[in-house]
C-alpha positions, 0 to 999 in steps of 0.5 A, spaced: 172 540 743 178 538 740 179 533 745 173 529 740 177 529 733 181 523 732 184 521 727 180 517 721 184 512 717 184 513 710 181 506 707 184 503 701 178 502 697 178 511 698 185 510 695 182 505 689 177 509 688 182 516 687 186 512 681 179 513 677 181 522 678 188 520 675 185 518 668 179 524 669 184 529 671 187 528 665 181 528 660 179 534 664 186 538 662 186 536 655 179 542 654 184 547 655 191 545 652 189 548 644 189 555 643 184 559 637 189 564 634 193 564 640 188 564 645 184 559 648 177 561 647 172 563 652 167 557 652 173 552 652 175 555 659 167 555 661 167 548 659 175 546 664 170 549 670 164 546 669 167 539 668 172 541 675 167 543 678 163 536 676 168 532 678 171 535 684 164 535 687 163 529 686 169 527 689 167 531 695 160 528 696 163 521 696 169 524 701 164 528 705 160 521 705 165 517 708 168 521 713 162 521 717 159 515 715 162 510 710 165 504 711 167 498 707 161 495 707 158 491 700 154 497 698 158 502 699 164 499 695 159 497 689 157 504 689 164 506 690 166 501 683 160 504 679 162 510 679 168 509 677 165 507 671 161 512 670 166 517 671 170 514 667 164 513 661 165 522 663 171 523 662 172 520 656 166 524 653 170 531 655 170 535 649 169 543 647 164 540 642 157 539 646 152 539 642 154 532 639 154 528 645 150 533 650 144 528 652 148 522 653 153 526 656 147 529 661 144 522 662 151 519 664 151 524 669 144 524 672 146 517 674 153 518 677 149 523 681 143 518 682 148 513 685 150 519 690 143 520 692 141 513 693 148 512 698 146 517 702 137 515 702 140 509 704 143 512 710 137 516 712 134 510 712 139 507 717 140 513 720 137 514 728 138 521 730 135 527 728 141 531 727 144 526 722 137 526 718 138 533 718 144 533 715 143 528 710 136 531 708 141 537 706 145 532 701 138 529 698 136 536 696 143 538 693 144 530 690 136 531 688 137 538 684 143 535 681 140 529 679 133 531 676 135 538 673 141 534 669 136 528 667 131 533 665 136 537 661 137 530 658 130 531 655 130 537 652 133 540 646 140 543 647 138 550 647 134 548 653 138 543 656 145 547 657 141 552 661 138 547 665 144 543 666 149 548 668 144 551 673 143 544 676 150 544 677 151 551 679 145 550 684 147 543 687 155 546 688 153 552 691 147 549 696 152 547 702 153 553 704 146 555 705 146 550 709 151 551 713 146 550 720 144 542 719 151 540 716 154 544 723 150 539 728 154 532 725 161 533 726 166 532 721 173 529 721 178 534 719 184 531 719 181 525 714 178 531 710 185 534 709 188 528 708 183 526 704 183 533 700 191 532 699 191 527 696 187 529 690 192 535 690 197 530 690 194 527 683 193 534 681 201 535 682 202 529 678 198 531 672 204 538 673 209 532 673 206 529 666 205 536 663 213 538 663 215 530 662 215 533 654 220 537 656 225 532 659 228 529 653 234 528 649 232 534 644 229 538 648 232 539 656 234 546 656 233 551 662 226 551 661 226 544 663 229 546 669 226 551 671 220 548 670 221 542 675 223 548 681 216 551 679 213 545 681 217 543 686 216 550 690 208 549 689 209 544 692 213 545 698 208 551 698 202 547 699 206 542 703 208 547 708 201 551 709 197 544 710 202 539 713 207 544 717 202 550 719 194 547 719 191 546 727 187 539 725 185 539 731 179 544 730 173 543 730 170 545 723 165 543 718 171 545 713 167 549 708 172 554 707 177 548 705 173 544 701 171 550 696 178 554 696 181 548 693 177 548 687 182 555 686 187 551 688 185 545 683 183 549 677 191 553 679 195 547 678 192 545 671 192 552 669 200 553 671 201 546 667 197 548 660 201 555 661 208 552 662 206 548 655 204 554 652 210 558 654 214 554 648 208 555 643 211 560 638 203 562 635 200 563 642 199 571 644 204 572 649 199 577 653 194 572 653 199 566 656 202 572 661 195 572 664 193 566 663 200 563 667 198 568 673 191 567 673 192 560 675 198 562 680 194 567 683 188 562 684 193 557 688 196 563 692 190 566 694 187 559 697 193 558 701 191 565 704 184 563 704 186 557 709 190 561 714 184 561 718 185 554 719 192 555 722 195 554 728 195 560 733 202 561 732 201 561 725 196 567 723 198 570 717 198 578 719 198 583 715 205 585 714 205 578 710 200 578 707 202 585 704 209 582 702 205 576 699 201 579 694 207 584 693 211 579 690 206 576 686 205 583 684 212 584 680 212 578 678 207 579 674 209 586 672 216 584 670 213 578 666 208 583 663 213 587 661 218 581 657 211 578 654 215 577 648 220 573 651 218 566 654 224 565 657 225 571 661 217 570 663 219 563 665 225 566 670 221 571 673 215 567 675 219 562 677 224 567 682 217 570 684 214 563 686 222 562 689 222 568 694 214 567 696 216 561 698 222 564 702 217 569 704 213 562 708 220 559 710 222 565 714 214 567 717 215 559 719 221 559 722 221 566 725 214 564 729 216 556 730 222 559 735 216 563 739 211 557 739 211 551 743 210 548 736 213 541 736 214 541 729 221 539 726 224 544 721 227 538 718 223 539 712 226 546 711 
């Protein structure tokens, strides 16, 4: 089956569509940028996660449509352009004070889901095979629940509507897991999916760069600045190493683990981004900041390990590799908790931890590369 997989070119319209997510991710990150009595309120974090699921799920549904059926038709381009406008409206409505804007916000989300529903409905009418229709039905059910549920929520009092809103978002989010059988009948272009998701990760890393940019001014530049940049570079190299060098793009797979694990990567990167700012805030609760920082790092590292199922045979994670990998993380967490009252020490320990995990990956890669027939060069090391 791998011979049937060819690289589908990323269209310029897809890249143009991605631009709105530069703005959306920035607005979403703002939901967790402010501490209250030294910690982040739980509801603020839940709001952030819900916004992330909404945004990334919208992006994923559109990307998967384009992956299987997308072409630069006038209709598909119009849907994308309309969605960009709706996404900007949604992003500008992100707030932790939901009660005031809930009904208008829900209505806009319903419209966004409705445009995606319409796109799949038109494709259903145009489809000529039972496999395509069965697959598209799964997406129509998912988007129908999200569109209808959120629309109903927009008509009800806040106390009732908020529960229906969250339920509709969550149910539509997990539905693809239970419709794998119908989805497997129509192959996905795995190389295209990997490339598209990697581009959104790069956008998220861009938010991380923006987050540390304030530390690169003449009056704020110092050791923290250097360590933060080094941390960002190392995280990028770990991601780059896994998804550009050891992932097997010839696989015939639905890529569900790839898709769902990237919610961990997106949330992890953004949590790390705001944690860097928290480390320099005097009023921050130091233990909370360390916990939040390492929760984000854990999410990122877990996603990397989870995607090992897609690795080339020569680069499958071994038990000893995983033991050292998580041991380094555990030691970093322990050291940071011990020195929690010293933000600089926490930064040094965390940066050292990520550096050692990257070195561990490099050693694993070089060792297995030499024992395999992999044609990938080592020039990136």
